[in-house]
N, C-alpha and C positions, 0 to 999 in steps of 0.2 A: 532948127535946134529946139525951139520952144515946143513944136509939135512932137519931136522925138522924146523930149522930157515928159510930155503929157502921156504918151504911150507907155513909157517906162513906169510912170507913177501908177497908171491904171493896172499894169501888169503886176506891180508890187502889191497894190491894194488887193488885187484878186488873189494872189498867193497868200497874203495875210488873212483874208476872209476865209479862204479854203482851210488854212491851218486852224484858225479859231473855230470854224464850224466843226472840224474833225475833233479838236480837243473837247468841244462840248459833247460830240457824239461818243467819244471815248469815255468821258465821265458818265454819260448816260448808260453806256454798256456796263460800267462797273456798278452803277446804281441798280441796273436791271439784275445783274448777278446777285447782288446782296438781297434783292427782293425775292429772287427765285430760290434762295438758300433754304434748306430744310435741316433742322437741328438733328433729327434722328438719322438722316442720311449722312450728315457730316460725321457723326459718331461711327456709323458703319464704315465709311471710307477711311477714317483715321485708323481703324483696325487693319484694313487692307494695305495701308500705306504708312508703315511705321517710319517715323523720322521726317515725314513730310509736313511742313508747317503751312499755316494760313489756308486751310481748307474751308470753303464756305458751305459745301454740301449741295451743289447744283447737279442734277442728273445729266448724264451724257446726251440723251436726245434733245434736251433743252439747249445744251451747249452747241450741239450741231446746228440747231435752228438759228441761234444767234450768230454763229460763225458764217452760215450761208448768207444771212442778211448783210453782215459786214463785208463779205467778199463781193457781193453785188454792188454795194454802195460805192466803195472806194478802197479796194484791197491794198493798193500800194501805199496810200496814205496811212492806213491802219498799220501796215507792216513797218513803215518808217517810224511810227510812234513806238513800236515794240522794240526798237533798238535800245531804248532807254529802259534799263532794268526796273525803274520805279513804276513802269506801266504794266509790269506783270508780276506783281507782288503776290497775288493769290494763285493758288494751284490752278484754279479754273481759268485764269488769265493766260497762264502758260499753255494750257490746253487750247484755248482759243487762238493763240498765236499759231500753233501748228495746224489747227483745223482750217483757219482762214487761208493759210498757205496751201492747203490741200484743195480747197474749193475755188480759189481764185483762178482766173484765166491768165496764163502767161507762158512765155516761151521757155525752152529748156534752160538756157543760160541764166535767165532771170530767176527761175525757180531754184536752180542749183545754188545761185548766190545767196538767196534767202535761206535755203536750208543750211548753208554754212554759218549763218547767224543763229538759226533756231536750234540746231542739234546740240550745241554746247549749253543751251538753256535747259535741256532735258535733265531732270534729276530724279525721276521715278519711272517705274515700269508702266504705269497707267497712261501718262502723257505719251510716252514712247509708243506703246502698242496701239493706242486708239488713233494716233496720228498716222502711223505706218499703214494701217489697214485702209485708211482714207486715200492714200496716194496711188490710186488705180491708174493714173496717167503714166506710171513707170512701165506698165505693160505695153504702152504704145510706142515707146522708144527703148526697148529692152537692152540693146547694146550700150547705149550711153548711160542708162541708169544702173546697169549692172556694175560698170566700172566705178560709179559713184558710191554705191552701197558697199562694194567690196573695199573701197578705200576706208570707209568708216568701220567696217567689220575688223579690219586689221589695224585700227588706230590703238591708242594707248589709254583711252578713257572708258570707264565702265558702260556708260549709257551711249557713248558713241558706238561702241562695239554692239551693244544691244540694238541700237537703231539699224545698223547694217544687217545684222542677222535676222531681225524680225521683218525687215523689208524683203529679205530673200525669202523668208517663210511665206509671206503674203503674196509675193508677186513673181518668184523665180523658181519655185519647185516644179521643174519640168525636165524633160530628158536632156535638153541642151545645156542646162546649168547644173545638172546633178554632180558631175565630176568636179567642176569648179567649186561648188559648195563644199564638197568633201575636202578639196585642197585648202580652202579657207579654214574650215574647222580643224584641220590638222595643224595649222600654224598658231592658233590662238592659245595663249598661255596667261591670260589676265586673271588675277585673283578675285576680281569682283563677282559676287554671288549672282547678280542679275545678268551679267555677261554670260556666266557659265550656264545658267538656267535657260537663257535664250538659245544657246548653242545646243543644249539637250533637246529643247522643244523643236528646233529646226530639224535635227537629225531624226526625231521621232516622226515628224511629218513627211520627211523623205521616205522613211520606211513604209508608211501607209501607202504611198503611191508607187514606190519602187523597192519592194521588199528584198529581192535577190541582190541588187546592187548595194543597198544599204547594209544588208547583213554581211556582205563581203567586206565593206568598209569597217564595220565594227569588229569583224574577225581580225583585221589587221592591227587593231589597237592603237590607232594613230593619235587619239586624244588623251589628255591626262586622265587619271583614274576616276576622279570625282565626276567629271563631265561624261566620261564613257559610261559609268554606271547609271548616272541620271538619265542618259539617253535611253538605256535599256529599260529603266523603270517607267519612264513616260510612255515608251512604246508599248510596254506590257499593260499599262493602264488603259490603253485605247481599245474601245469596243470594235474598232475597224481592223484590228489585227487578229488573225486566226490563232486559236489555242496552240496549234502545232508550232507556229512561229514563236510564240511566247516561250514555249518550252526550250526551243533551241537558243533563244536569246538569253535566257537566264543562265545557260551554261557558259556564256561569254563574260559574265561578271568578273571584275578584277577584285582581288581580296586586298 
């Protein structure tokens, strides 16, 4: 019994030491972010992210560097700390949350469970889009991840929808998923601006790779007017789309 208690005590002490070490590292990361902050860049970001508070002004390459280090050291312990909202007060800390999740090694179920925690934290396009493009592991299990991002694209939150759509844009614009993408876009009726713009961006990228099929989709007019017209606008702005297609697309605008 005494030996069992000693083993338990050692295990508890180990867990406490691990927790305390990570708390110290977490505080060090916050301090590092504050040291890497640039006032001019903060002002620049604030203009791009209206309504987003607590921007330090740390550039994305530096955030990726910090995230990779944290992911290698003890990603799961870091992510556990991120459950507490007080640990992602700064815009950059929300970004790190999503980036560490992207760089960490883990199985599908574990990563999906952490995304369920992270996605509701997203409150701006920058965190959403920068993290989505990082999740290249979605391409290794396309069937499983397609169902997951489709779930978010058809959710009722602005940035949940954007997360789903931008993930599709980054990892699923291919022949196998083209019609399913059109089916999803036909169902979305959320009023949020950033959801609508992600939808238009996705359709424009589909057009770049699959112009005939996407033109037919736009001809059918299955999206609401604003998103339909924005899809045409963004497609016409692309240098990867021929002038002949742009002329045809403009005739599809809804008044």
